[in-house]
C-alpha positions as CSV (number, residue, x, y, z in Angstrom):
1,M,16.9,-3.4,-2.0
2,L,18.8,-6.2,-3.7
3,C,15.6,-8.2,-4.3
4,L,14.0,-5.1,-5.8
5,A,17.0,-4.5,-8.1
6,R,16.8,-8.1,-9.3
7,T,13.1,-7.8,-10.0
8,L,13.4,-4.5,-11.8
9,A,16.1,-6.0,-14.1
10,L,13.4,-8.2,-15.5
11,S,11.3,-5.1,-16.6
12,P,8.0,-6.4,-15.0
13,D,4.7,-4.7,-15.7
14,V,3.6,-5.4,-12.1
15,I,5.5,-5.8,-8.8
16,L,4.1,-6.9,-5.5
17,L,5.8,-5.7,-2.3
18,D,4.8,-7.3,1.0
19,E,5.3,-5.0,3.9
20,P,8.1,-3.2,2.0
21,T,9.2,-1.0,4.9
22,S,8.5,-3.2,7.9
23,A,11.0,-2.6,10.7
24,L,12.9,0.2,8.7
25,D,13.9,3.5,10.2
26,P,11.9,6.6,9.1
27,D,14.6,7.9,6.6
28,T,14.9,4.6,4.8
29,T,11.1,4.3,4.8
30,D,10.8,7.7,3.2
31,H,13.4,6.6,0.5
32,I,11.5,3.4,-0.3
33,E,8.2,5.2,-0.5
34,S,9.7,7.7,-2.9
35,L,11.0,4.9,-5.0
36,M,7.6,3.2,-5.0
37,R,6.0,6.5,-6.3
38,E,8.6,6.7,-9.1
39,L,8.1,3.1,-10.1
40,S,4.3,3.5,-10.1
41,E,4.7,6.0,-13.0
42,R,5.9,3.2,-15.3
43,M,4.4,0.0,-13.8
44,T,1.7,-1.2,-11.4
45,V,3.0,-1.4,-7.8
46,L,0.9,-3.4,-5.4
47,I,1.8,-3.2,-1.7
48,V,0.5,-5.3,1.2
49,T,0.6,-3.4,4.4
50,H,-0.9,-2.9,7.8
51,N,0.5,0.6,8.0
52,L,-2.5,2.8,7.3
53,A,-0.5,6.0,7.3
54,Q,1.8,4.6,4.6
55,A,-1.1,3.4,2.5
56,S,-2.7,6.8,2.8
57,R,0.5,8.5,1.7
58,I,1.4,6.5,-1.3
59,S,-1.8,4.7,-2.6
60,D,-3.9,5.6,-5.5
61,N,-6.4,2.8,-4.9
62,V,-7.1,0.6,-1.9
63,L,-8.4,-3.0,-1.7
64,F,-9.4,-3.7,1.9
65,L,-9.5,-7.4,2.9
66,M,-10.9,-8.9,6.1
67,K,-10.9,-12.6,7.0
68,G,-10.0,-13.4,3.4
69,S,-12.8,-11.5,1.8
70,V,-12.8,-8.2,-0.1
71,V,-14.6,-5.6,2.1
72,E,-14.1,-2.6,-0.1
73,A,-12.3,-1.4,-3.2
74,A,-12.0,2.4,-3.6
75,S,-9.8,5.2,-4.4
76,A,-7.4,6.0,-1.6
77,R,-9.1,9.3,-1.0
78,T,-12.5,7.7,-0.7
79,F,-11.3,4.8,1.4
80,F,-9.5,7.0,3.9
81,H,-12.0,9.9,4.1
82,D,-15.4,8.4,3.3
83,P,-15.3,4.6,3.3
84,A,-18.6,2.9,2.2
85,D,-18.5,-0.1,4.5
86,E,-18.9,0.1,8.2
87,R,-16.0,-2.4,8.7
88,S,-13.7,-0.1,6.6
89,R,-14.8,2.9,8.7
90,A,-14.1,1.0,11.9
91,Y,-10.6,0.0,10.6
92,V,-9.6,3.4,9.4
93,S,-10.8,5.0,12.6
94,G,-8.8,2.6,14.7
95,R,-11.9,1.0,16.4
96,I,-10.8,-2.4,15.0
97,G,-7.4,-3.8,13.8
């Protein structure tokens, strides 16, 4: 939280959070996700995560990367419910990853 507070003091237009809730308990994760939603109303918030449930809960848009290449860019709703690429479908369904 201290790193986030220091970043917000600079009034950025964009913040990037890498696995922001990794190894946190569910209550703290919920608090951080709520904060990310609030922040996204006034700035762009990018998160890097392997947590599909979290990405589904808090994302507006998804950029899915595999082996260093963009596989799919879509709204979160489309990506999680009707992905266009077979690799995305495999990842979302749990067949790979």
